[in-house]
C-alpha positions as CSV (number, residue, x, y, z in Angstrom):
1,X,78.5,107.2,80.2
2,X,81.3,109.7,80.8
3,X,84.8,108.9,82.1
4,X,84.0,110.4,85.5
5,X,81.1,108.0,86.0
6,X,83.3,105.1,85.0
7,X,85.9,106.0,87.7
8,X,83.2,106.3,90.4
9,X,81.4,103.1,89.6
10,X,82.1,100.4,92.1
11,X,83.7,97.3,90.7
12,X,84.1,96.8,86.9
13,X,86.8,98.8,85.2
14,X,87.4,101.1,88.1
15,X,88.3,98.2,90.4
16,X,90.6,96.7,87.8
17,X,92.4,100.0,87.3
18,X,92.8,100.4,91.1
19,X,94.2,96.9,91.4
20,X,96.6,97.4,88.5
21,X,97.9,100.7,89.9
22,X,98.3,99.3,93.4
23,X,100.2,96.4,92.0
24,X,102.5,98.7,90.0
25,X,103.2,100.8,93.1
26,X,104.0,97.7,95.1
27,X,106.4,96.3,92.5
28,X,108.2,99.6,92.0
29,X,108.5,100.2,95.7
30,X,110.0,96.7,96.1
31,X,112.4,97.2,93.2
32,X,113.6,100.8,93.9
33,X,112.2,102.0,97.2
34,X,109.4,104.5,97.6
35,X,110.4,108.0,96.3
36,X,112.5,106.6,93.5
37,X,109.7,106.4,90.8
38,X,107.2,108.7,89.3
39,X,103.5,108.7,88.6
40,X,104.3,108.3,85.0
41,X,106.2,105.1,85.7
42,X,103.4,103.8,87.8
43,X,100.9,104.5,85.0
44,X,103.1,102.9,82.4
45,X,103.5,99.7,84.4
46,X,99.8,99.6,85.2
47,X,98.8,100.2,81.6
48,X,96.8,103.3,82.3
49,X,97.1,107.0,81.5
50,X,98.9,109.1,84.1
51,X,96.0,111.5,83.9
52,X,93.8,108.8,85.3
53,X,96.0,108.5,88.4
54,X,96.2,112.3,88.9
55,X,92.4,112.5,88.5
56,X,91.7,109.8,91.0
57,X,94.5,110.2,93.6
58,X,96.0,113.6,92.9
59,X,99.6,112.7,93.7
60,X,101.9,109.8,94.5
61,X,101.6,110.3,98.2
62,X,97.8,110.0,98.2
63,X,98.1,106.9,96.0
64,X,100.6,105.2,98.3
65,X,98.4,106.0,101.3
66,X,95.4,104.5,99.5
67,X,97.4,101.4,98.9
68,X,98.5,101.2,102.5
69,X,95.0,101.5,103.9
70,X,93.6,99.1,101.3
71,X,96.2,96.5,102.4
72,X,95.2,96.9,106.0
73,X,91.5,96.7,105.4
74,X,91.9,93.7,103.2
75,X,93.4,91.9,106.2
76,X,90.5,92.9,108.5
77,X,89.3,89.4,109.2
78,X,90.4,88.6,112.8
79,X,91.0,85.1,114.3
80,X,88.3,83.5,116.6
81,X,89.8,80.4,118.2
82,X,87.8,80.6,121.4
83,X,90.6,81.9,123.6
84,X,92.7,85.0,123.8
85,X,95.9,82.9,123.7
86,X,94.8,81.2,120.5
87,X,93.6,84.4,118.9
88,X,96.9,86.2,119.7
89,X,99.0,83.4,118.3
90,X,96.9,83.2,115.1
91,X,97.0,87.0,114.7
92,X,100.8,87.1,115.3
93,X,101.4,84.3,112.9
94,X,99.3,86.0,110.2
95,X,101.1,89.4,110.8
96,X,104.5,87.6,110.6
97,X,103.6,85.9,107.3
98,X,102.3,89.1,105.8
99,X,105.4,91.2,106.7
100,X,107.7,88.4,105.6
101,X,106.0,88.1,102.3
102,X,107.5,89.2,99.0
103,X,106.4,92.8,99.3
104,X,106.3,93.1,103.1
105,X,109.5,95.0,103.5
106,X,108.6,97.4,100.6
107,X,105.2,98.0,102.3
108,X,106.9,98.9,105.6
109,X,109.4,101.2,103.9
110,X,106.6,102.9,102.0
111,X,104.8,103.6,105.3
112,X,107.9,105.0,106.8
113,X,108.6,107.2,103.8
114,X,105.1,108.5,103.8
115,X,105.5,109.7,107.4
116,X,108.0,112.3,106.1
117,X,105.4,113.9,103.8
118,X,104.0,116.5,106.1
119,X,100.2,116.5,106.5
120,X,99.8,113.5,104.2
121,X,102.2,111.7,106.4
122,X,100.3,112.5,109.5
123,X,97.1,111.3,107.9
124,X,98.8,108.1,106.9
125,X,100.1,107.5,110.4
126,X,96.7,108.2,112.0
127,X,94.8,106.0,109.5
128,X,97.3,103.2,109.8
129,X,97.2,103.2,113.6
130,X,93.4,103.6,113.6
131,X,92.9,100.7,111.3
132,X,95.3,98.4,113.1
133,X,93.8,99.5,116.4
134,X,90.2,98.7,115.3
135,X,91.3,95.3,114.1
136,X,93.0,94.5,117.4
137,X,90.1,95.9,119.4
138,X,87.7,93.5,117.7
139,X,89.8,90.6,118.8
140,X,90.2,91.8,122.3
141,X,86.4,92.5,122.6
142,X,85.8,88.8,122.1
143,X,88.1,87.9,124.9
144,X,86.4,90.5,127.2
145,X,83.1,88.8,126.4
146,X,84.6,85.5,127.6
147,X,85.7,87.2,130.8
148,X,89.4,86.9,129.9
149,X,92.0,89.4,131.1
150,X,93.1,91.4,128.1
151,X,96.0,93.7,127.2
152,X,95.6,97.2,125.9
153,X,95.6,97.7,122.1
154,X,98.9,99.5,122.2
155,X,100.4,96.7,124.2
156,X,99.6,94.3,121.3
157,X,101.4,96.8,119.0
158,X,104.4,97.2,121.3
159,X,104.9,93.5,122.1
160,X,103.9,91.9,118.8
161,X,103.8,94.2,115.8
162,X,106.7,96.6,116.7
163,X,109.3,93.9,117.2
164,X,108.3,92.2,113.9
165,X,108.5,95.5,112.0
166,X,111.8,96.4,113.5
167,X,113.3,93.0,112.8
168,X,112.1,93.2,109.2
169,X,113.2,96.7,108.5
170,X,116.7,96.2,110.0
171,X,117.2,92.6,108.8
172,X,118.1,91.4,112.2
173,X,116.6,88.0,111.9
174,X,113.8,85.9,110.4
175,X,110.3,85.9,111.9
176,X,110.3,82.2,112.8
177,X,107.4,80.5,114.4
178,X,109.4,80.2,117.6
179,X,110.2,83.9,117.7
180,X,106.6,84.9,117.1
181,X,105.4,82.6,119.9
182,X,107.9,84.2,122.2
183,X,106.4,87.6,121.4
184,X,103.0,86.4,122.4
185,X,104.3,84.7,125.5
186,X,105.8,88.0,126.6
187,X,102.6,89.9,126.0
188,X,100.5,87.3,127.9
189,X,103.0,87.3,130.8
190,X,102.7,91.1,131.1
191,X,98.9,90.9,130.8
192,X,98.6,88.5,133.6
193,X,100.8,90.3,136.1
194,X,98.9,91.3,139.2
195,X,99.4,95.0,138.7
196,X,98.3,95.0,135.1
197,X,95.4,97.3,134.5
198,X,94.0,95.8,131.2
């Protein structure tokens, strides 16, 4: 079996290499910030040849984008508590725990840095928003099926995710359970206003 076949085979060595490279990027981004390390340094930390990274991803931007999308898709399981209120609170709590985790800040900074990389940045933005949007839409679809009044997808982003990301990026305060609940309360209040079109 040639090297190209091994890279394309699902699972096995290919999956282990991908996980090791993703871990190396995450660690280096947390330690130094995205843009302050090279493919060679990623390869050395992951224990793979830098040629393997270039062959599979092409460049550091594509690798970072792959990591970002992988992180989002691995979180694709959405809450199903039986009510929109419960689903939103569970979703918000999970998002807060994720962004407050050991590599949450590095992840957000990497996403922001990627937005400055021209076409690759535009692709990252579009894929990031698309994946987030699809996740939220699945949650809202369940509420619609229960005949509940629902917000727009972008309202969930604006009321819940954006404040969390801003607070984390600027270090303006912890994402406490009380703060996260307040974000959901504000969204639900806006959703239930008589002139709301959701």
